[in-house]
C-alpha positions as CSV (number, residue, x, y, z in Angstrom):
1,X,107.8,41.2,136.5
2,X,109.4,44.5,135.2
3,X,112.5,45.3,137.1
4,X,113.6,48.5,135.3
5,X,114.4,51.5,137.5
6,X,111.4,53.4,136.2
7,X,108.8,50.5,136.6
8,X,107.5,51.6,140.1
9,X,107.3,55.3,139.0
10,X,105.3,54.4,135.9
11,X,103.0,52.2,138.0
12,X,102.3,55.0,140.5
13,X,101.8,57.5,137.6
14,X,99.3,55.2,136.0
15,X,97.4,54.9,139.3
16,X,97.5,58.7,139.7
17,X,96.0,59.2,136.2
18,X,93.2,56.7,137.0
19,X,92.4,58.5,140.2
20,X,92.4,61.9,138.5
21,X,90.1,60.6,135.8
22,X,87.7,59.4,138.5
23,X,87.8,62.8,140.3
24,X,87.2,64.6,137.0
25,X,84.1,62.4,136.3
26,X,82.7,63.1,139.8
27,X,83.3,66.9,139.7
28,X,81.9,67.2,136.1
29,X,79.0,64.8,136.8
30,X,78.0,63.7,140.2
31,X,78.6,66.9,142.1
32,X,76.8,69.0,139.5
33,X,73.8,66.7,139.0
34,X,73.3,65.5,142.5
35,X,71.6,67.5,145.3
36,X,71.7,67.5,149.0
37,X,73.2,64.5,150.8
38,X,74.1,62.9,147.4
39,X,76.2,65.8,146.5
40,X,77.9,65.9,149.9
41,X,78.6,62.2,149.5
42,X,80.1,62.8,146.0
43,X,82.3,65.6,147.4
44,X,83.5,63.4,150.3
45,X,84.5,60.7,147.7
46,X,86.3,63.4,145.8
47,X,88.2,64.4,148.9
48,X,89.2,60.8,149.6
49,X,90.4,60.3,146.0
50,X,92.4,63.6,146.2
51,X,94.2,62.3,149.3
52,X,95.0,59.1,147.3
53,X,96.2,61.1,144.4
54,X,98.4,63.2,146.7
55,X,99.9,60.0,148.1
56,X,100.7,58.7,144.6
57,X,102.5,62.0,143.8
58,X,104.5,61.5,147.1
59,X,105.5,58.0,146.1
60,X,106.5,59.2,142.6
61,X,108.8,61.8,144.3
62,X,110.4,59.0,146.3
63,X,110.8,56.7,143.3
64,X,112.4,59.3,141.2
65,X,115.4,59.3,143.5
66,X,116.3,55.8,142.2
67,X,116.0,56.7,138.5
68,X,119.3,57.3,136.7
69,X,120.4,60.9,136.2
70,X,120.1,60.7,132.4
71,X,116.4,59.9,132.6
72,X,115.5,62.0,135.6
73,X,114.7,65.4,134.0
74,X,111.8,64.0,131.9
75,X,110.3,62.3,135.0
76,X,110.6,65.5,137.0
77,X,108.6,67.2,134.3
78,X,105.9,64.5,134.6
79,X,105.8,65.0,138.4
80,X,105.3,68.8,137.9
81,X,102.4,68.1,135.5
82,X,100.9,65.7,138.0
83,X,101.2,68.2,140.8
84,X,99.6,70.9,138.7
85,X,96.6,68.6,137.9
86,X,96.3,67.7,141.6
87,X,96.2,71.4,142.7
88,X,93.7,72.3,140.0
89,X,91.3,69.6,141.1
90,X,91.8,70.5,144.8
91,X,90.8,74.1,143.9
92,X,87.8,72.8,142.0
93,X,86.8,70.7,145.0
94,X,87.1,73.6,147.4
95,X,85.0,75.7,145.1
96,X,82.3,73.0,144.9
97,X,82.3,72.8,148.8
98,X,81.9,76.5,149.0
99,X,79.0,76.5,146.5
100,X,77.3,73.7,148.4
101,X,77.6,75.6,151.7
102,X,76.2,78.8,150.0
103,X,73.4,76.8,148.5
104,X,72.5,75.2,151.8
105,X,72.5,78.6,153.5
106,X,70.4,80.3,150.8
107,X,67.9,77.4,150.7
108,X,67.0,77.8,154.3
109,X,63.5,79.3,154.9
110,X,63.7,83.1,155.3
111,X,67.3,83.4,154.2
112,X,66.4,86.1,151.7
113,X,64.1,88.2,153.9
114,X,64.7,91.9,153.7
115,X,66.2,93.7,156.7
116,X,64.2,96.3,158.5
117,X,65.3,99.6,159.9
118,X,65.0,98.3,163.4
119,X,66.9,95.1,162.6
120,X,69.4,96.0,159.8
121,X,70.7,92.4,159.7
122,X,67.2,90.9,159.4
123,X,65.1,89.2,162.0
124,X,66.4,87.2,164.9
125,X,65.8,84.0,163.2
126,X,67.7,85.3,160.1
127,X,70.7,86.2,162.3
128,X,70.5,82.7,163.9
129,X,70.5,81.1,160.4
130,X,73.4,83.3,159.3
131,X,75.3,82.3,162.4
132,X,74.5,78.7,161.8
133,X,75.7,79.1,158.2
134,X,78.9,80.7,159.4
135,X,79.3,77.9,161.8
136,X,78.7,75.4,159.0
137,X,81.4,77.0,156.9
138,X,83.8,77.1,159.8
139,X,83.1,73.4,160.5
140,X,83.7,72.6,156.8
141,X,87.0,74.5,156.9
142,X,88.0,72.5,160.0
143,X,87.2,69.3,158.3
144,X,89.3,70.3,155.3
145,X,92.2,71.2,157.6
146,X,91.8,67.9,159.4
147,X,91.8,66.1,156.1
148,X,94.9,67.9,155.0
149,X,96.6,67.0,158.3
150,X,95.7,63.4,158.0
151,X,96.9,63.4,154.4
152,X,100.3,64.8,155.5
153,X,100.6,62.2,158.3
154,X,99.7,59.5,155.9
155,X,102.2,60.8,153.4
156,X,104.9,60.8,156.0
157,X,104.0,57.2,157.0
158,X,103.9,56.1,153.4
159,X,107.3,57.7,152.8
160,X,108.8,55.9,155.8
161,X,107.3,52.6,154.6
162,X,108.6,53.1,151.1
163,X,112.1,54.0,152.4
164,X,112.0,50.8,154.5
165,X,110.9,48.8,151.5
166,X,113.6,50.3,149.4
167,X,116.2,49.3,152.0
168,X,114.8,45.7,152.1
169,X,114.8,45.6,148.3
170,X,118.5,46.6,148.2
171,X,119.3,43.9,150.8
172,X,117.5,41.3,148.7
173,X,119.4,42.5,145.6
174,X,122.7,42.3,147.5
175,X,121.8,38.8,148.8
176,X,120.9,37.8,145.2
177,X,124.2,39.1,143.9
178,X,126.0,37.2,146.7
179,X,124.1,34.0,145.7
180,X,125.1,34.5,142.1
181,X,128.7,34.9,143.1
182,X,128.5,31.8,145.3
183,X,126.9,29.9,142.4
184,X,129.8,31.0,140.1
185,X,132.3,29.9,142.7
186,X,130.6,26.5,143.2
187,X,130.6,26.0,139.4
188,X,134.3,26.7,139.3
189,X,135.0,24.4,142.2
190,X,132.9,21.7,140.5
191,X,134.9,22.1,137.3
192,X,138.2,21.9,139.3
193,X,137.0,18.7,141.1
194,X,136.0,17.1,137.8
195,X,139.5,17.8,136.4
196,X,141.1,16.4,139.5
197,X,139.0,13.2,139.3
198,X,139.9,12.8,135.6
199,X,143.6,13.2,136.4
200,X,143.3,10.7,139.3
201,X,141.8,8.1,136.9
202,X,144.5,8.9,134.3
203,X,147.2,8.4,137.0
204,X,145.5,5.1,138.0
205,X,145.6,3.9,134.4
206,X,149.2,4.9,134.1
207,X,150.1,3.2,137.3
208,X,148.2,0.0,136.4
209,X,150.0,0.0,133.0
210,X,153.4,0.4,134.7
211,X,152.6,-2.5,137.1
212,X,151.5,-4.7,134.3
213,X,154.7,-4.0,132.3
214,X,156.8,-4.7,135.4
215,X,154.9,-8.0,136.0
216,X,155.5,-9.0,132.4
217,X,159.2,-8.1,132.7
218,X,159.5,-10.2,135.9
219,X,157.8,-13.1,134.3
220,X,160.0,-12.8,131.2
221,X,163.1,-12.7,133.4
222,X,162.0,-15.7,135.4
223,X,161.1,-17.6,132.2
224,X,164.6,-16.9,130.7
225,X,166.4,-18.0,133.9
226,X,164.4,-21.1,134.4
227,X,164.2,-22.3,130.8
228,X,167.6,-21.3,129.5
């Protein structure tokens, strides 16, 4: 497992690029080729992926705080580029939503009927359809605002979780350092004990040698006294 200070940032950036590629494919393909509900579904998937990409950028901004100062400028540039890509595709998504809403409004029966002098805004049914279209646009705007609010809440929760995880990671690293120091101390203590044991055996051998010499001397003295 890569434990470099930029590993998590690189991982989030890679995820961001994959999400952006998926969004690009959908905006260039599915949302153009599909019609009706299929196009709506494609745009909803784009919105979800935009939220995911936004979260990846937030996580990158959090991770950059742990990158050494000497490396940080290049990573800040990469974050700016990612934000620019995200804003561009958010704008494209909004434009596609607006086009879809206009297409739905214009595709309704009688939407292009000419206005008369008595009814300058068209017939009653036309006004009803226009009001319905306006309501539809307003509803879409509300959904976008709700999505943005949910994305911001999710971003804040994700930031809190990441801060908590960073604190736990630091605690684990501190505990690992403490264990390493304890292992070093144990190794030193083990070496000291081994030296003490060797010295104890050496002292025993010396003591045994002295005792043997003394016994021999006593025997020699006794032999001299008894036999001479």
